[in-house]
N, C-alpha and C positions, 0 to 999 in steps of 0.2 A: 397230508391227508387228502384223499381224493374227495371230490364233491359227493354228497350223500347218494344222489341218483346214479352216479357213475359206477358204484360198486354194488353188485347184487347183495340184497339184505342178508342172504344166508352165507355169503362168502366173506367171512371175517378173518380166517386164518392168516392171510397174507399181511394183515394189519397188526396182529397180536404178537407181542414178545413176552416171554415169561422170565421173571427174575426170582430165583429161589434164594430167599434170605435165610441162610443156614447159620447155625451156631458152631463155631470151630470146636468148642468144648464137647459137642455131642459126639458120642462114639459112633463111628461109621458114617459121619456126615458127608464126607467127600465121596465115599462109595455110593451112598444113597443119591447124591446129586448127579453122579455120573450115570447111574441107572435111569433116573428120571429123564435126564437130557437125552440119553440114547433112545428111550422108548417114546418120548413125546416130541423130540426135535423136528420130526418130519411133518408134524401137524401144525406147527407155528412158524412164524418168521424167524424165531430164534429162542433158545432156552439157555439161560445163563445162570450162574450161581455165584453168590458172594458168601464169604465165611467170616462172620463177626468174631474178632479175637477177644480174648479175655484180658481184663486188667487195664482198659483204657481209663485214664484219669477222669473223674467226674461223672462216670456212667454207672448205671445200675443194670443188672442182668434183667432181660425181659424183652418183650416185643418192641418197645419203643427204641431202645438202643440198637436192636438188630435192624429195624427198618431204617433208622438214621444212617447206619453204616452202609446198607444197600443203596439208599438214596444217593449218597455221595458218589458211589460208583456210577449210578445212572446219570447224575449230573455231568460227570466227566465224559461219559460216552456221547452225550448230546451237547457237549460244550460248544461245538462249532455250528450247531443248528440255530438259525436265526428265528424260526417260528416255533419256539419251544411250547407255546400255548396250544399248538396242534398235536402235542403229545400228551395223552391222558394217562395218568398213573392211577392204578387201582390197587388198593391194599386189602388183603384178604387174610383172615385168620385161617391158617392152613397147616394142619399137622398131618403129615403123611404117615400112613400105616400100611403095612403089607396086607394084601388080600388076594385070595384066589377065587375067581368066579365059579369055576367048575373043577371037579376032580380031573387032574391030568393037565390042566392049563398052567401056563407060566404065571408065577406070582406077579401081581401088579401093585403099584402104590396107589392108594385111594385117599383123597383128602376128606377132611371132616367138614368142609364148607364147599358148597357147590353153587355156581352161578349159571343161570340160563342164558342162552344166546340173546334173548330179548334185552337183558341188562346192557350189553354192549351196543346193541342196535339202538336202544333208546338214548344212550349217552352220545352216540355218533349223531343221532337226529337232533338232539338239543344243541350240540356243538356247532353243527354246520348251518342250522336255521336261525341261530342268534349270534352272528359274527361280532356284533358290537359289544356283547356282554360275555361271550364264552370264556374269556380269560379270567372272569370272576366267579365262575360256577364251581360249586363244591357239591358233588353228587352224593346223595345218601339214599339208602333203600331200606325197606322193612326186612324182617327175617322171620323164619318159621322153623320150628323144631319138628321136622317130619321124617326123620331117618330111623330113630330107635325109641320113640316115645312109648310104644307098646310094651317094651321090656325094661322100663325105667321105674324105680320106686315112686310111689304116688307123690310123696312130698317133694322129691327132686323134680318130677314132671310138673307139679303145680308151680314150683319156684321158677321154672323156665317159662311157663305160660305167663306168669306175672312179669318176668323179665322181658318177654316178647311184647306185652302190652306197654310196658314202660318205654321200650324202644320206639314203639309206634305212636306214642302219645303226642309227639311233636311233629309227626309226619302227616300234616294235613294242609291243604291250600290256605293261604292267608296267614299262616303262623309267623312268617317273617324270617325265622331261623329254625333249623332242625338239627338235632344232635345225632351223629352217626353211631352205629353200634357194630363193631367188628369189620364191616365192609363199607368202603367209601372210595370215591374217585375224585381227582382234581387235576387240573392242567399242570404239567411239569413246570411251566413258567411261573405259576402262582406259588408252587412249593418252593421254588428257588428264590423268588423275591422275598419271602418271609424267613429265609435262612434254613429251610429244610426241617427235618424232624429233630426234636430235642431228645436227649438221652439221659437226663438227670432224674432225680427222684420225683419231681413234680410231673413228669411225663409218663408215670406208670399207667394212667388211663390214656393210652396212646391215641385212640380214635377221637375222643372228646378233646384231648389236649391239642391235637393238630387243628381241629376246627377253631378252637379258641385262639390259637396262634395266628391262623389266617384271618380271623375276625379282627383282632387288634392290629395285626400287621398291615391290613388293608384299610384301616380306619372304618371298619364296619361296612365296607363296600362289597363283601362277598355275597353271593346269591346261593342259598342252599336249594338245589334243585332235586326234587324227589323223583326217584326212578321206581316206578311201580312194578318191580320184578323182584320178588322176595328171594333173599339168599337162604338156601337150605342148609341147616346146621344140625349137629348131633347134640343130644343131651349128654351130660356127664355120665360116664359109665365106669364101673369098677374095672381095674386092671387085673384082678384076681381071676385065675382060671380053675382053682381048686379051693375047696373049703365048703362050709355049710352055706345055705342060702342067706342065713342071718349075717354071717361074716361078710359076704359080698354086699349085702344090703347096707350094713354099717359102713363098709369101706366106700361105697358110692356116696353115702350121705356125708361122710367126712370130706371126700373129694369135692363135693358140691359146696360145702361150707368154705373150703379153701378158695374156691373160685369166687364165691360171694365176697369174701374178705378182700381179695385182690381187686374186685370191682369197686368196692367201697373205699379202698385205699385211694382211689381216684379223687376223693374229696379234697386232696391237695390242690386240685384245679380251682377250687373256690378261692384259695389264697392267691393263686396265679391270676385269677380274674380281678381280685381286689388290687393287686400290685399293678397290673397293667391299666386298670381304670384310673389309678392315681397318676401313673407315669405318663401315659399317653391316652387320655380319655377321648373316646370318640364322641361325636356330637350326639346329644340326647335324641334318641329316636325309638320307634317301636321295637326295632330289632334289639336294641340294648336292654330295654325293659323286659322283653320276652326272654332274652338270654339269662338274665338274673332270676327270673321266675323258674326257668328250667334248671338252673344250678341249685336253687333251693329244693326243688322237687327231687333232684337226683341225689343230693348229698345230706339232706336234713329232714325231709318230710316224714319218711318211715320211722326214723329214730324219734322224732317228736311225737308221733302217734303212739309209739310204745310207751314213752315216758308219760304221756297224757293219761293213757289207760291205767298204768300202774299207780300213779300218784292220785288220780281221782278216786280209784277204788280204795286205796289205802286211807285216803282222807275221809271217805264216807264211813269206813269201819272204825276209825280212831276217834273221830269227832262225833259227839251225839247229834242227832238230827235237829233237835231244838236249838243247838248252838251254831248251826250253819246259816249264814245269811241267805234270805230268800233269793237274792240274785244269783248266788252260787248254786243253790238248789235248782233253779231254772236252767242254769248253764249246764249242770250235770245231766239233767233230764234231756235237754236238747242234744247234747253230745251222744247220749245213748240212742236217741231216735235216729240221729244221722248214721250211726253204725248199723242200725236195723235196715235203714233204707239202702245203705251201701251194700249190704249182703244181698238184698233183692236185685240191685243193679248188677252185681257180679254174676248172678245167675243168668241174666240176659247176656252179659259179656261172654260167658262160657258158651252159650248157644251160638253167638256170632263167631266165636273162635272155632267152633266145630265146622261151620261152613267155610271159614277162611282156610282151615287146615285141609279140608277135602279139596277145595279149589286148587291150592298150591300143589298137592300131591298129583292131582290130575294133570295140571300144566307141566309138571316136571316129568311125568311119565310120557307125555307127548313129546317133550323136548329131548328126552333120552330114550326114544323108542327102541333103539338098538340094544339097550341093556335089559336083560331079562333076569333081574336079581331082586326077588321080593324082600331080601334082607335090607335093601336100601330104602324101603318105603314103609312108613308107619301110618296106619289108618286109625282114625278115631271112630268108635262106634258108640251106640247107646247102651253098652254093657255096663255092668256094675263097676268094672275096673275104672272106666273113665267117669262114671257118675260120682266116684269118690272124690274127684277133683273139686266138685261143687261144694263139698263140706270141709275138705282138708286145706283149702287155700289159706284161711287165716293162720293156721299153724305154720305152713310153709312160708308165708310172708314174714312172720315174726322170726322164724328160725334162720332163714336165708336172706332176709332183708334188714329188719330192724336190729337184730342182735349183732351181725357183723358190721353194720353201720356204726353203732355205738362203740364197738370195740376199735374200729379203725380210727374214728374221730378222737377217742381218748388216747389211743396210741400215738397220735400226732403230737401230743404234748411231750413225748419222750424221744421220738425218733422220726425221721422222714425216710427211713430205709425199710424196704420190704423184701423178704426172700421170695423171689418170683417162682411159683410152682406152676408148671404147665398142667392144664386141666386134663384129667383122664377121659379119653374118648373110646368108643367101642371099636372092635375089629370085626369087620363083616366077613363072613365066610360063605 
């Protein structure tokens, strides 16, 4: 890698190589890879494709096993390179779909996750300005659903806003460690030292699992560096093109629940943390305590809140008021007031999200000024459609947060295998 000042900040294409981690079982995968390589090869240092075969022992189908297979190919390609830590690997959730920008133009493949040039510029800046620690950096970034929110059912849109907040909850200075969501980067040398990506059942939450693997594999020496360049993502959208609006609405809701269940299936990482904390415990530090706090928030908090509301309400109805201990009565009253306060706080959070969303859309428009396609941008306004978010979020949180979490955790008593379903995403035209 050249020194930071020796390469113009806008000239990143000679440094970037694209690896398309394809599934061999996908119909037309090789044809799609060939088309993308032909169309995009001239813009990058190279575009390569790997095809993950079916039936490898010990693997489950999904992004984790696919990335693990692609990473092994990358390790072999750079096997003779001594400075592997100067090669940064970026993993992106990227489902290509055909799209035609204008009538008469050639069909293009468009990804459902977009990164701005600033993302790579910032990684390069952090890497070359911190040479003594750059081999320990694990880069994470926030994300934003700014592509098709205006055409998404309110409950699905609310669930994704809550998911966005959950992803950003650990992205603040001084937190010690941050959890990536969908998009992250790390030095090739660091990935190779910890043995690459896992492909078994516990790696279903591939992004969080890789952070945990590098955390324990480096004895808690990794540094999660926040890159303040949000990744643009799409809301789940129905794949139906015909049928009534209610049919498409329900199909989108079901698709979002499947995605939520897959997210919550990552609670297997809690067991992975316990196992590694016993086998190779890192020294007790703030990072270790923060990590366990984040694990509890990610895999148990929303389920506990649902159970708390259900059982406190049922207890109050079943047991006469004069039979309830005063301490229990005060506890119920305090919990109710905390819920009231949280509703008010969430209204402020939605206001902040409005400005965050607008800022991200504006920045991406400037970064992609050569694209004149309004279908790729979603604006939030003060219309009644987006005002519904402010009252519908509790329902969305329970439906796409608490319920799938409880289902996933209970299911773990019977199996550690999940049928991986790729999320349905929109096709822009």
